[in-house]
DRENTIVO-114723 format. One record per residue (C-alpha): residue number from 1; chain; residue in one letter; x negated, y, z negated. Coordinates in steps of 0.2 Angstrom, whole numbers, plus 5000, padded with zeros to 4 digits. Layout:
BEGIN
r nr = NUM, kette = A, rest = A, c1 = X, c2 = Y, c3 = Z
...
//
This chain:
BEGIN
r nr = 1, kette = A, rest = X, c1 = 4437, c2 = 5581, c3 = 4480
r nr = 2, kette = A, rest = X, c1 = 4425, c2 = 5581, c3 = 4466
r nr = 3, kette = A, rest = X, c1 = 4421, c2 = 5595, c3 = 4454
r nr = 4, kette = A, rest = X, c1 = 4404, c2 = 5601, c3 = 4451
r nr = 5, kette = A, rest = X, c1 = 4401, c2 = 5588, c3 = 4436
r nr = 6, kette = A, rest = X, c1 = 4406, c2 = 5573, c3 = 4451
r nr = 7, kette = A, rest = X, c1 = 4425, c2 = 5569, c3 = 4444
r nr = 8, kette = A, rest = X, c1 = 4441, c2 = 5570, c3 = 4453
r nr = 9, kette = A, rest = X, c1 = 4450, c2 = 5587, c3 = 4452
r nr = 10, kette = A, rest = X, c1 = 4465, c2 = 5591, c3 = 4455
r nr = 11, kette = A, rest = X, c1 = 4472, c2 = 5603, c3 = 4469
r nr = 12, kette = A, rest = X, c1 = 4479, c2 = 5619, c3 = 4461
r nr = 13, kette = A, rest = X, c1 = 4497, c2 = 5618, c3 = 4470
r nr = 14, kette = A, rest = X, c1 = 4506, c2 = 5606, c3 = 4481
r nr = 15, kette = A, rest = X, c1 = 4505, c2 = 5614, c3 = 4494
r nr = 16, kette = A, rest = X, c1 = 4487, c2 = 5613, c3 = 4493
r nr = 17, kette = A, rest = X, c1 = 4487, c2 = 5596, c3 = 4491
r nr = 18, kette = A, rest = X, c1 = 4491, c2 = 5580, c3 = 4501
r nr = 19, kette = A, rest = X, c1 = 4511, c2 = 5582, c3 = 4496
r nr = 20, kette = A, rest = X, c1 = 4511, c2 = 5593, c3 = 4508
r nr = 21, kette = A, rest = X, c1 = 4511, c2 = 5579, c3 = 4521
r nr = 22, kette = A, rest = X, c1 = 4528, c2 = 5573, c3 = 4512
r nr = 23, kette = A, rest = X, c1 = 4539, c2 = 5581, c3 = 4526
r nr = 24, kette = A, rest = X, c1 = 4529, c2 = 5567, c3 = 4537
r nr = 25, kette = A, rest = X, c1 = 4537, c2 = 5551, c3 = 4526
r nr = 26, kette = A, rest = X, c1 = 4555, c2 = 5561, c3 = 4525
r nr = 27, kette = A, rest = X, c1 = 4557, c2 = 5559, c3 = 4543
r nr = 28, kette = A, rest = X, c1 = 4554, c2 = 5541, c3 = 4543
r nr = 29, kette = A, rest = X, c1 = 4565, c2 = 5538, c3 = 4529
r nr = 30, kette = A, rest = X, c1 = 4578, c2 = 5545, c3 = 4537
r nr = 31, kette = A, rest = X, c1 = 4576, c2 = 5534, c3 = 4553
r nr = 32, kette = A, rest = X, c1 = 4574, c2 = 5522, c3 = 4545
r nr = 33, kette = A, rest = X, c1 = 4590, c2 = 5524, c3 = 4535
r nr = 34, kette = A, rest = X, c1 = 4599, c2 = 5530, c3 = 4551
r nr = 35, kette = A, rest = X, c1 = 4594, c2 = 5513, c3 = 4560
r nr = 36, kette = A, rest = X, c1 = 4598, c2 = 5503, c3 = 4548
r nr = 37, kette = A, rest = X, c1 = 4617, c2 = 5511, c3 = 4545
r nr = 38, kette = A, rest = X, c1 = 4619, c2 = 5509, c3 = 4564
r nr = 39, kette = A, rest = X, c1 = 4615, c2 = 5490, c3 = 4565
r nr = 40, kette = A, rest = X, c1 = 4626, c2 = 5488, c3 = 4549
r nr = 41, kette = A, rest = X, c1 = 4641, c2 = 5497, c3 = 4557
r nr = 42, kette = A, rest = X, c1 = 4639, c2 = 5489, c3 = 4575
r nr = 43, kette = A, rest = X, c1 = 4633, c2 = 5473, c3 = 4573
r nr = 44, kette = A, rest = X, c1 = 4639, c2 = 5457, c3 = 4564
r nr = 45, kette = A, rest = X, c1 = 4625, c2 = 5446, c3 = 4552
r nr = 46, kette = A, rest = X, c1 = 4613, c2 = 5437, c3 = 4565
r nr = 47, kette = A, rest = X, c1 = 4622, c2 = 5445, c3 = 4579
r nr = 48, kette = A, rest = X, c1 = 4606, c2 = 5447, c3 = 4593
r nr = 49, kette = A, rest = X, c1 = 4606, c2 = 5460, c3 = 4607
r nr = 50, kette = A, rest = X, c1 = 4592, c2 = 5459, c3 = 4620
r nr = 51, kette = A, rest = X, c1 = 4586, c2 = 5477, c3 = 4626
r nr = 52, kette = A, rest = X, c1 = 4571, c2 = 5470, c3 = 4636
r nr = 53, kette = A, rest = X, c1 = 4562, c2 = 5454, c3 = 4639
r nr = 54, kette = A, rest = X, c1 = 4551, c2 = 5449, c3 = 4621
r nr = 55, kette = A, rest = X, c1 = 4562, c2 = 5464, c3 = 4611
r nr = 56, kette = A, rest = X, c1 = 4580, c2 = 5464, c3 = 4604
r nr = 57, kette = A, rest = X, c1 = 4591, c2 = 5469, c3 = 4591
r nr = 58, kette = A, rest = X, c1 = 4596, c2 = 5454, c3 = 4578
r nr = 59, kette = A, rest = X, c1 = 4604, c2 = 5458, c3 = 4561
r nr = 60, kette = A, rest = X, c1 = 4598, c2 = 5450, c3 = 4547
r nr = 61, kette = A, rest = X, c1 = 4597, c2 = 5452, c3 = 4530
r nr = 62, kette = A, rest = X, c1 = 4579, c2 = 5451, c3 = 4522
r nr = 63, kette = A, rest = X, c1 = 4582, c2 = 5445, c3 = 4503
r nr = 64, kette = A, rest = X, c1 = 4561, c2 = 5442, c3 = 4499
r nr = 65, kette = A, rest = X, c1 = 4547, c2 = 5453, c3 = 4502
r nr = 66, kette = A, rest = X, c1 = 4537, c2 = 5455, c3 = 4520
r nr = 67, kette = A, rest = X, c1 = 4542, c2 = 5442, c3 = 4534
r nr = 68, kette = A, rest = X, c1 = 4556, c2 = 5435, c3 = 4521
r nr = 69, kette = A, rest = X, c1 = 4541, c2 = 5430, c3 = 4509
r nr = 70, kette = A, rest = X, c1 = 4551, c2 = 5422, c3 = 4492
r nr = 71, kette = A, rest = X, c1 = 4567, c2 = 5425, c3 = 4503
r nr = 72, kette = A, rest = X, c1 = 4577, c2 = 5411, c3 = 4494
r nr = 73, kette = A, rest = X, c1 = 4568, c2 = 5411, c3 = 4477
r nr = 74, kette = A, rest = X, c1 = 4585, c2 = 5412, c3 = 4467
r nr = 75, kette = A, rest = X, c1 = 4587, c2 = 5433, c3 = 4465
r nr = 76, kette = A, rest = X, c1 = 4576, c2 = 5437, c3 = 4455
r nr = 77, kette = A, rest = X, c1 = 4562, c2 = 5443, c3 = 4468
r nr = 78, kette = A, rest = X, c1 = 4575, c2 = 5458, c3 = 4472
r nr = 79, kette = A, rest = X, c1 = 4571, c2 = 5467, c3 = 4452
r nr = 80, kette = A, rest = X, c1 = 4553, c2 = 5461, c3 = 4455
r nr = 81, kette = A, rest = X, c1 = 4549, c2 = 5468, c3 = 4473
r nr = 82, kette = A, rest = X, c1 = 4559, c2 = 5484, c3 = 4466
r nr = 83, kette = A, rest = X, c1 = 4548, c2 = 5486, c3 = 4453
r nr = 84, kette = A, rest = X, c1 = 4534, c2 = 5483, c3 = 4462
r nr = 85, kette = A, rest = X, c1 = 4540, c2 = 5497, c3 = 4475
r nr = 86, kette = A, rest = X, c1 = 4543, c2 = 5511, c3 = 4460
r nr = 87, kette = A, rest = X, c1 = 4525, c2 = 5507, c3 = 4453
r nr = 88, kette = A, rest = X, c1 = 4516, c2 = 5509, c3 = 4471
r nr = 89, kette = A, rest = X, c1 = 4528, c2 = 5524, c3 = 4476
r nr = 90, kette = A, rest = X, c1 = 4523, c2 = 5533, c3 = 4458
r nr = 91, kette = A, rest = X, c1 = 4506, c2 = 5530, c3 = 4463
r nr = 92, kette = A, rest = X, c1 = 4504, c2 = 5536, c3 = 4480
r nr = 93, kette = A, rest = X, c1 = 4514, c2 = 5551, c3 = 4473
r nr = 94, kette = A, rest = X, c1 = 4500, c2 = 5553, c3 = 4462
r nr = 95, kette = A, rest = X, c1 = 4487, c2 = 5549, c3 = 4475
r nr = 96, kette = A, rest = X, c1 = 4494, c2 = 5561, c3 = 4486
r nr = 97, kette = A, rest = X, c1 = 4495, c2 = 5576, c3 = 4471
r nr = 98, kette = A, rest = X, c1 = 4475, c2 = 5571, c3 = 4470
r nr = 99, kette = A, rest = X, c1 = 4470, c2 = 5572, c3 = 4488
r nr = 100, kette = A, rest = X, c1 = 4464, c2 = 5593, c3 = 4493
r nr = 101, kette = A, rest = X, c1 = 4475, c2 = 5597, c3 = 4508
r nr = 102, kette = A, rest = X, c1 = 4459, c2 = 5594, c3 = 4519
r nr = 103, kette = A, rest = X, c1 = 4462, c2 = 5575, c3 = 4517
r nr = 104, kette = A, rest = X, c1 = 4474, c2 = 5573, c3 = 4531
r nr = 105, kette = A, rest = X, c1 = 4474, c2 = 5557, c3 = 4537
r nr = 106, kette = A, rest = X, c1 = 4474, c2 = 5548, c3 = 4519
r nr = 107, kette = A, rest = X, c1 = 4491, c2 = 5560, c3 = 4515
r nr = 108, kette = A, rest = X, c1 = 4499, c2 = 5554, c3 = 4531
r nr = 109, kette = A, rest = X, c1 = 4494, c2 = 5536, c3 = 4527
r nr = 110, kette = A, rest = X, c1 = 4500, c2 = 5537, c3 = 4509
r nr = 111, kette = A, rest = X, c1 = 4515, c2 = 5546, c3 = 4515
r nr = 112, kette = A, rest = X, c1 = 4520, c2 = 5535, c3 = 4528
r nr = 113, kette = A, rest = X, c1 = 4517, c2 = 5518, c3 = 4516
r nr = 114, kette = A, rest = X, c1 = 4529, c2 = 5529, c3 = 4504
r nr = 115, kette = A, rest = X, c1 = 4542, c2 = 5530, c3 = 4514
r nr = 116, kette = A, rest = X, c1 = 4543, c2 = 5512, c3 = 4520
r nr = 117, kette = A, rest = X, c1 = 4541, c2 = 5508, c3 = 4502
r nr = 118, kette = A, rest = X, c1 = 4555, c2 = 5520, c3 = 4496
r nr = 119, kette = A, rest = X, c1 = 4565, c2 = 5515, c3 = 4512
r nr = 120, kette = A, rest = X, c1 = 4567, c2 = 5495, c3 = 4506
r nr = 121, kette = A, rest = X, c1 = 4570, c2 = 5501, c3 = 4489
r nr = 122, kette = A, rest = X, c1 = 4584, c2 = 5509, c3 = 4493
r nr = 123, kette = A, rest = X, c1 = 4591, c2 = 5495, c3 = 4502
r nr = 124, kette = A, rest = X, c1 = 4585, c2 = 5481, c3 = 4491
r nr = 125, kette = A, rest = X, c1 = 4594, c2 = 5492, c3 = 4475
r nr = 126, kette = A, rest = X, c1 = 4608, c2 = 5497, c3 = 4486
r nr = 127, kette = A, rest = X, c1 = 4615, c2 = 5478, c3 = 4494
r nr = 128, kette = A, rest = X, c1 = 4602, c2 = 5467, c3 = 4486
r nr = 129, kette = A, rest = X, c1 = 4594, c2 = 5462, c3 = 4504
r nr = 130, kette = A, rest = X, c1 = 4583, c2 = 5474, c3 = 4515
r nr = 131, kette = A, rest = X, c1 = 4592, c2 = 5476, c3 = 4533
r nr = 132, kette = A, rest = X, c1 = 4581, c2 = 5471, c3 = 4547
r nr = 133, kette = A, rest = X, c1 = 4585, c2 = 5470, c3 = 4565
r nr = 134, kette = A, rest = X, c1 = 4569, c2 = 5474, c3 = 4576
r nr = 135, kette = A, rest = X, c1 = 4564, c2 = 5457, c3 = 4585
r nr = 136, kette = A, rest = X, c1 = 4548, c2 = 5452, c3 = 4596
r nr = 137, kette = A, rest = X, c1 = 4548, c2 = 5437, c3 = 4604
r nr = 138, kette = A, rest = X, c1 = 4538, c2 = 5429, c3 = 4616
r nr = 139, kette = A, rest = X, c1 = 4545, c2 = 5411, c3 = 4623
r nr = 140, kette = A, rest = X, c1 = 4546, c2 = 5399, c3 = 4608
r nr = 141, kette = A, rest = X, c1 = 4537, c2 = 5413, c3 = 4600
r nr = 142, kette = A, rest = X, c1 = 4543, c2 = 5422, c3 = 4586
r nr = 143, kette = A, rest = X, c1 = 4537, c2 = 5437, c3 = 4578
r nr = 144, kette = A, rest = X, c1 = 4548, c2 = 5439, c3 = 4559
r nr = 145, kette = A, rest = X, c1 = 4561, c2 = 5452, c3 = 4561
r nr = 146, kette = A, rest = X, c1 = 4558, c2 = 5468, c3 = 4553
r nr = 147, kette = A, rest = X, c1 = 4563, c2 = 5487, c3 = 4553
r nr = 148, kette = A, rest = X, c1 = 4554, c2 = 5505, c3 = 4555
r nr = 149, kette = A, rest = X, c1 = 4550, c2 = 5506, c3 = 4537
r nr = 150, kette = A, rest = X, c1 = 4541, c2 = 5490, c3 = 4539
r nr = 151, kette = A, rest = X, c1 = 4533, c2 = 5498, c3 = 4553
r nr = 152, kette = A, rest = X, c1 = 4529, c2 = 5514, c3 = 4542
r nr = 153, kette = A, rest = X, c1 = 4521, c2 = 5503, c3 = 4530
r nr = 154, kette = A, rest = X, c1 = 4509, c2 = 5494, c3 = 4543
r nr = 155, kette = A, rest = X, c1 = 4504, c2 = 5509, c3 = 4552
r nr = 156, kette = A, rest = X, c1 = 4501, c2 = 5517, c3 = 4535
r nr = 157, kette = A, rest = X, c1 = 4490, c2 = 5505, c3 = 4526
r nr = 158, kette = A, rest = X, c1 = 4481, c2 = 5504, c3 = 4544
r nr = 159, kette = A, rest = X, c1 = 4477, c2 = 5521, c3 = 4543
r nr = 160, kette = A, rest = X, c1 = 4469, c2 = 5519, c3 = 4527
r nr = 161, kette = A, rest = X, c1 = 4461, c2 = 5505, c3 = 4530
r nr = 162, kette = A, rest = X, c1 = 4453, c2 = 5515, c3 = 4547
r nr = 163, kette = A, rest = X, c1 = 4449, c2 = 5527, c3 = 4532
r nr = 164, kette = A, rest = X, c1 = 4439, c2 = 5519, c3 = 4521
r nr = 165, kette = A, rest = X, c1 = 4430, c2 = 5513, c3 = 4535
r nr = 166, kette = A, rest = X, c1 = 4426, c2 = 5530, c3 = 4545
r nr = 167, kette = A, rest = X, c1 = 4425, c2 = 5540, c3 = 4528
r nr = 168, kette = A, rest = X, c1 = 4410, c2 = 5528, c3 = 4524
r nr = 169, kette = A, rest = X, c1 = 4401, c2 = 5532, c3 = 4540
r nr = 170, kette = A, rest = X, c1 = 4405, c2 = 5551, c3 = 4537
r nr = 171, kette = A, rest = X, c1 = 4397, c2 = 5545, c3 = 4517
r nr = 172, kette = A, rest = X, c1 = 4380, c2 = 5539, c3 = 4526
r nr = 173, kette = A, rest = X, c1 = 4378, c2 = 5553, c3 = 4540
r nr = 174, kette = A, rest = X, c1 = 4380, c2 = 5565, c3 = 4524
r nr = 175, kette = A, rest = X, c1 = 4367, c2 = 5556, c3 = 4516
r nr = 176, kette = A, rest = X, c1 = 4354, c2 = 5554, c3 = 4528
r nr = 177, kette = A, rest = X, c1 = 4355, c2 = 5573, c3 = 4531
//
């Protein structure tokens, strides 16, 4: 939201900002943590249980970032990714606070990314690794094992990209009038 001089203006209250969508992120955070706790309590490490063809639960520990990036880097990556998650989470909260309540799609997107970042941050700080368990595959092709937090981050990032593309179209339409 811009004021008359064209600079960003914060909404007056949290209810009038993008923060009103934090509840959605909390729901996904709870689902993420409950599913991870369930897997950790009911599976042995590396145990796989087929659910349907091309989908199974496979319990793994991910010490790296997305798709085990830097997973075997020697331990420093735990604190590096923890710091990144804290910075990104802080930025997302700041940006959500600056959004007007009418900017629903962007607020939802930020809330989803925030929930995923916090979900994996909780694991990283608590255990030193992230619990992953969703395994998709086809014949010999494997997608890296992931979790609900990763889904939240990807969906949120996709919505941010969608909003960026469609926001340009909306701006072009307003300029044409």
